[in-house]
C-alpha positions as a Markdown table, in Angstrom:
| # | Residue | x | y | z |
|---|---|---|---|---|
| 1 | Met | 1.0 | -2.2 | 1.4 |
| 2 | Arg | 3.9 | -0.9 | 3.2 |
| 3 | Leu | 3.8 | 1.7 | 6.0 |
| 4 | Leu | 6.7 | 3.8 | 7.6 |
| 5 | Leu | 5.7 | 4.5 | 11.1 |
| 6 | Val | 7.3 | 7.5 | 12.5 |
| 7 | Glu | 6.8 | 8.0 | 16.1 |
| 8 | Asp | 9.0 | 8.6 | 19.2 |
| 9 | Glu | 6.7 | 7.5 | 22.0 |
| 10 | Val | 7.9 | 3.9 | 22.1 |
| 11 | Asp | 4.9 | 2.2 | 23.6 |
| 12 | Leu | 2.6 | 3.8 | 21.0 |
| 13 | Ala | 4.8 | 2.9 | 18.2 |
| 14 | Asp | 5.1 | -0.6 | 19.4 |
| 15 | Ala | 1.4 | -0.9 | 19.8 |
| 16 | Leu | 0.6 | 0.5 | 16.5 |
| 17 | Ala | 3.1 | -1.4 | 14.6 |
| 18 | Asp | 1.9 | -4.7 | 16.1 |
| 19 | Gly | -1.6 | -4.0 | 15.4 |
| 20 | Leu | -1.3 | -3.0 | 11.7 |
| 21 | Arg | 0.9 | -5.9 | 11.2 |
| 22 | Arg | -1.9 | -8.1 | 12.3 |
| 23 | Glu | -4.0 | -6.2 | 9.9 |
| 24 | Gly | -1.7 | -7.2 | 7.1 |
| 25 | Tyr | 0.2 | -4.2 | 6.6 |
| 26 | Leu | 4.2 | -4.3 | 6.1 |
| 27 | Val | 5.3 | -1.9 | 8.8 |
| 28 | Asp | 8.8 | -0.2 | 9.2 |
| 29 | Val | 9.3 | 2.0 | 12.4 |
| 30 | Ala | 11.4 | 5.1 | 12.7 |
| 31 | Arg | 12.0 | 6.9 | 15.9 |
| 32 | Asp | 13.0 | 10.4 | 14.8 |
| 33 | Gly | 12.8 | 12.7 | 11.9 |
| 34 | Ala | 16.4 | 11.8 | 10.5 |
| 35 | Ser | 16.0 | 8.2 | 10.9 |
| 36 | Ala | 12.4 | 8.5 | 9.0 |
| 37 | Leu | 14.1 | 10.1 | 5.8 |
| 38 | Thr | 16.7 | 7.4 | 5.7 |
| 39 | Ala | 13.9 | 4.7 | 6.1 |
| 40 | Ala | 12.0 | 6.4 | 3.3 |
| 41 | Ala | 15.0 | 6.5 | 1.0 |
| 42 | Gly | 15.9 | 2.9 | 1.6 |
| 43 | Ser | 12.4 | 1.3 | 0.7 |
| 44 | Asp | 8.9 | 1.5 | -1.5 |
| 45 | Val | 6.7 | 3.0 | 1.0 |
| 46 | Asp | 3.2 | 3.6 | 0.1 |
| 47 | Val | 2.1 | 5.6 | 3.4 |
| 48 | Ile | 4.0 | 7.4 | 5.7 |
| 49 | Val | 2.4 | 7.9 | 9.5 |
| 50 | Leu | 4.0 | 10.9 | 10.8 |
| 51 | Asp | 4.3 | 12.2 | 14.1 |
| 52 | Arg | 4.7 | 15.9 | 14.2 |
| 53 | Asp | 6.7 | 16.3 | 17.2 |
| 54 | Leu | 10.0 | 14.4 | 16.7 |
| 55 | Pro | 13.3 | 14.5 | 18.2 |
| 56 | Val | 16.4 | 15.4 | 15.8 |
| 57 | Leu | 14.3 | 16.5 | 13.0 |
| 58 | Ser | 10.6 | 17.6 | 13.3 |
| 59 | Gly | 7.5 | 16.1 | 11.4 |
| 60 | Asp | 7.0 | 19.2 | 9.8 |
| 61 | Ala | 10.8 | 19.4 | 8.3 |
| 62 | Val | 10.4 | 15.7 | 7.4 |
| 63 | Cys | 7.1 | 16.5 | 5.5 |
| 64 | Arg | 8.6 | 19.4 | 3.6 |
| 65 | Thr | 11.8 | 17.4 | 2.8 |
| 66 | Leu | 9.8 | 14.4 | 1.3 |
| 67 | Val | 7.2 | 16.6 | -0.6 |
| 68 | Gly | 10.0 | 18.7 | -1.9 |
| 69 | Gln | 11.4 | 15.5 | -3.3 |
| 70 | Glu | 8.3 | 14.5 | -4.8 |
| 71 | Tyr | 8.4 | 11.2 | -2.8 |
| 72 | Pro | 5.4 | 9.3 | -4.0 |
| 73 | Ala | 4.3 | 8.1 | -0.5 |
| 74 | Arg | 1.3 | 9.5 | 1.1 |
| 75 | Ile | 1.4 | 11.1 | 4.4 |
| 76 | Leu | -0.9 | 10.9 | 7.3 |
| 77 | Met | 0.5 | 13.4 | 10.2 |
| 78 | Leu | -0.3 | 12.5 | 13.7 |
| 79 | Thr | -0.2 | 15.3 | 16.4 |
| 80 | Ala | -1.3 | 15.9 | 20.0 |
| 81 | Ala | -2.2 | 19.4 | 18.8 |
| 82 | Gly | -5.5 | 19.1 | 17.1 |
| 83 | Thr | -6.8 | 22.7 | 16.5 |
| 84 | Leu | -8.2 | 24.0 | 13.2 |
| 85 | Asn | -4.9 | 26.1 | 12.8 |
| 86 | Asp | -2.8 | 23.0 | 13.3 |
| 87 | Arg | -4.6 | 20.9 | 10.8 |
| 88 | Val | -4.2 | 23.5 | 8.3 |
| 89 | Glu | -0.5 | 23.9 | 9.1 |
| 90 | Gly | -0.2 | 20.2 | 8.6 |
| 91 | Leu | -2.2 | 20.0 | 5.4 |
| 92 | Asp | -0.3 | 23.3 | 4.0 |
| 93 | Leu | 3.0 | 21.4 | 4.4 |
| 94 | Gly | 2.0 | 18.8 | 1.9 |
| 95 | Ala | 0.5 | 16.2 | 4.1 |
| 96 | Asp | -2.4 | 14.2 | 2.7 |
| 97 | Asp | -4.4 | 13.6 | 5.9 |
| 98 | Tyr | -4.3 | 14.7 | 9.4 |
| 99 | Leu | -5.2 | 13.0 | 12.7 |
| 100 | Ala | -5.1 | 14.6 | 16.2 |
| 101 | Lys | -4.1 | 12.4 | 19.2 |
| 102 | Pro | -5.7 | 10.7 | 20.9 |
| 103 | Phe | -7.3 | 8.9 | 18.1 |
| 104 | Ala | -9.6 | 5.9 | 17.7 |
| 105 | Tyr | -7.8 | 3.0 | 16.2 |
| 106 | Val | -10.5 | 2.1 | 13.7 |
| 107 | Glu | -10.5 | 5.8 | 12.4 |
| 108 | Leu | -6.8 | 5.4 | 11.8 |
| 109 | Leu | -7.3 | 2.1 | 9.8 |
| 110 | Ala | -10.0 | 3.9 | 8.0 |
| 111 | Arg | -7.8 | 6.7 | 7.0 |
| 112 | Leu | -5.0 | 4.3 | 5.9 |
| 113 | Arg | -7.4 | 2.3 | 3.7 |
| 114 | Ala | -8.5 | 5.6 | 2.1 |
| 115 | Leu | -4.8 | 6.8 | 1.6 |
| 116 | Gly | -3.9 | 3.4 | 0.2 |
| 117 | Arg | -6.3 | 3.7 | -2.4 |
| 118 | Arg | -4.7 | 6.9 | -3.7 |
| 119 | Ala | -1.2 | 5.8 | -3.1 |
| 120 | Gln | -0.6 | 4.6 | -6.8 |
| 121 | Pro | -2.5 | 7.1 | -9.1 |
| 122 | Thr | -0.4 | 6.3 | -12.1 |
| 123 | Arg | -2.3 | 2.8 | -12.1 |
| 124 | Leu | -5.5 | 4.5 | -12.5 |
| 125 | Asn | -5.4 | 4.8 | -16.4 |
| 126 | Ala | -2.8 | 2.2 | -17.2 |
| 127 | Val | -2.8 | -0.7 | -19.8 |
| 128 | Trp | -0.6 | -3.4 | -18.5 |
| 129 | Glu | 0.9 | -6.0 | -21.1 |
| 130 | Phe | 2.9 | -9.1 | -20.5 |
| 131 | Ala | 3.5 | -12.4 | -22.4 |
| 132 | Gly | 0.5 | -11.8 | -24.6 |
| 133 | Val | -1.7 | -10.8 | -21.7 |
| 134 | Arg | -3.3 | -7.3 | -21.9 |
| 135 | Leu | -5.1 | -5.9 | -19.2 |
| 136 | Asp | -7.1 | -2.5 | -19.5 |
| 137 | Val | -7.6 | -1.0 | -16.2 |
| 138 | Val | -10.3 | 2.0 | -17.7 |
| 139 | Arg | -11.9 | -0.7 | -19.9 |
| 140 | Arg | -11.8 | -3.5 | -17.4 |
| 141 | Val | -11.0 | -5.8 | -20.2 |
| 142 | Val | -8.4 | -8.6 | -20.1 |
| 143 | Glu | -7.3 | -10.4 | -23.3 |
| 144 | Arg | -4.6 | -13.0 | -24.0 |
| 145 | Asp | -3.3 | -13.4 | -27.4 |
| 146 | Gly | -6.3 | -11.4 | -28.6 |
| 147 | Thr | -8.9 | -13.5 | -26.9 |
| 148 | Pro | -11.1 | -11.9 | -24.1 |
| 149 | Ile | -11.1 | -13.5 | -20.6 |
| 150 | Arg | -13.6 | -12.9 | -18.4 |
| 151 | Leu | -12.9 | -12.3 | -14.9 |
| 152 | Thr | -14.2 | -11.6 | -11.5 |
| 153 | Leu | -13.5 | -8.3 | -9.8 |
| 154 | Lys | -11.3 | -10.1 | -7.2 |
| 155 | Glu | -9.4 | -12.1 | -10.2 |
| 156 | Phe | -9.0 | -8.7 | -12.0 |
| 157 | Gly | -7.7 | -6.9 | -9.2 |
| 158 | Val | -5.0 | -9.6 | -8.2 |
| 159 | Leu | -3.9 | -9.7 | -11.9 |
| 160 | Glu | -3.7 | -5.9 | -12.0 |
| 161 | Thr | -1.7 | -5.8 | -8.8 |
| 162 | Leu | 0.8 | -8.6 | -10.1 |
| 163 | Leu | 1.3 | -7.0 | -13.4 |
| 164 | Ala | 1.9 | -3.6 | -11.7 |
| 165 | Ala | 4.8 | -5.1 | -9.7 |
| 166 | Glu | 6.6 | -5.9 | -13.2 |
| 167 | Gly | 7.9 | -9.3 | -12.1 |
| 168 | Gly | 8.5 | -8.7 | -8.5 |
| 169 | Tyr | 6.7 | -10.7 | -5.8 |
| 170 | Val | 3.8 | -9.8 | -4.1 |
| 171 | Ser | 2.8 | -11.7 | -0.9 |
| 172 | Ala | -0.6 | -12.9 | 0.0 |
| 173 | Asp | -1.1 | -10.1 | 2.6 |
| 174 | Asp | -0.1 | -7.4 | 0.2 |
| 175 | Leu | -2.7 | -8.9 | -2.2 |
| 176 | Leu | -5.3 | -8.7 | 0.5 |
| 177 | Asn | -4.6 | -5.3 | 1.3 |
| 178 | Glu | -4.8 | -4.0 | -2.4 |
| 179 | Val | -7.8 | -6.3 | -3.6 |
| 180 | Trp | -10.0 | -7.0 | -0.6 |
| 181 | Asp | -12.0 | -4.7 | 1.7 |
| 182 | Glu | -14.4 | -7.2 | 3.1 |
| 183 | Pro | -12.9 | -8.2 | 6.7 |
| 184 | Leu | -14.5 | -11.6 | 7.0 |
| 185 | Glu | -12.9 | -12.6 | 3.5 |
| 186 | Arg | -9.2 | -11.4 | 4.5 |
| 187 | Thr | -7.6 | -14.9 | 4.5 |
| 188 | Arg | -4.7 | -16.2 | 2.8 |
| 189 | Gly | -6.7 | -19.2 | 1.7 |
| 190 | Val | -9.2 | -17.0 | -0.3 |
| 191 | Val | -6.0 | -15.5 | -2.0 |
| 192 | Lys | -4.8 | -19.0 | -3.0 |
| 193 | Ile | -8.2 | -19.9 | -4.3 |
| 194 | Val | -8.4 | -16.7 | -6.5 |
| 195 | Val | -5.1 | -17.0 | -7.9 |
| 196 | His | -5.9 | -20.8 | -8.5 |
| 197 | Thr | -8.9 | -19.7 | -10.7 |
| 198 | Leu | -6.9 | -16.8 | -12.3 |
| 199 | Arg | -4.0 | -19.2 | -13.6 |
| 200 | Arg | -6.8 | -21.5 | -14.9 |
| 201 | Lys | -8.6 | -19.0 | -16.8 |
| 202 | Leu | -5.4 | -17.2 | -18.3 |
| 203 | Gly | -4.6 | -20.6 | -19.7 |
| 204 | Ser | -1.2 | -22.0 | -20.9 |
| 205 | Pro | 1.7 | -21.6 | -20.5 |
| 206 | Ala | 1.0 | -20.5 | -16.9 |
| 207 | Leu | 2.1 | -16.9 | -16.0 |
| 208 | Ile | 1.5 | -16.8 | -12.4 |
| 209 | Gln | 4.3 | -18.3 | -10.4 |
| 210 | Ser | 4.4 | -18.6 | -6.5 |
| 211 | Ala | 7.1 | -19.3 | -3.8 |
| 212 | Ala | 7.1 | -19.9 | -0.5 |
| 213 | Gly | 8.0 | -16.9 | 1.7 |
| 214 | His | 7.6 | -14.5 | -1.3 |
| 215 | Gly | 4.2 | -14.8 | -2.6 |
| 216 | Tyr | 3.2 | -14.4 | -6.4 |
| 217 | Arg | 4.5 | -13.1 | -9.4 |
| 218 | Val | 4.0 | -13.1 | -13.1 |
| 219 | Gly | 6.9 | -14.5 | -15.2 |
| 220 | Thr | 7.4 | -17.1 | -17.6 |
| 221 | Ile | 10.1 | -20.1 | -17.2 |
């Protein structure tokens, strides 16, 4: 999952970015509101962690602009002002969640996980099809050329994520963020094993390709 962290306090921004990257997130950092809008326009961001008190352009203005543009990312607003009225104001601007400073890092992670699960609502009722493979998200059914394929929950989640990328590469870290909730299982080796078994179950010709430094994708040679 890709995050845009918008925070003008350099030490806090650097500490948060380092910690979130260790958790497996892809993190871009902007130091002011104008830079945040430029960064958001230039990449596919899932969640924006947005400080409310920013130079050049306030966090409120950034939030209003993104909501007005129907930008698809979820917005988690951060602020040193934590009164009820402040929270209401932030949510009324269109933010999806609100966290007052100082906050516990574990709470930030929990909020990000929750927002990440809501970041792509169009996938909830999707049916994905590619090269004879059909995945029905609602019925949780996978077929290839009309033949049902029984997958584990992790295999199903990996296949759904790869199909949703529509031929683009998905890194192992992104797969971990999308599919795995259990911290003890969140290793790239686990992803490799699940992809291996998924390839075998999908049969020939192989549809899941891998490339060092890029990750995995669905495609045909």
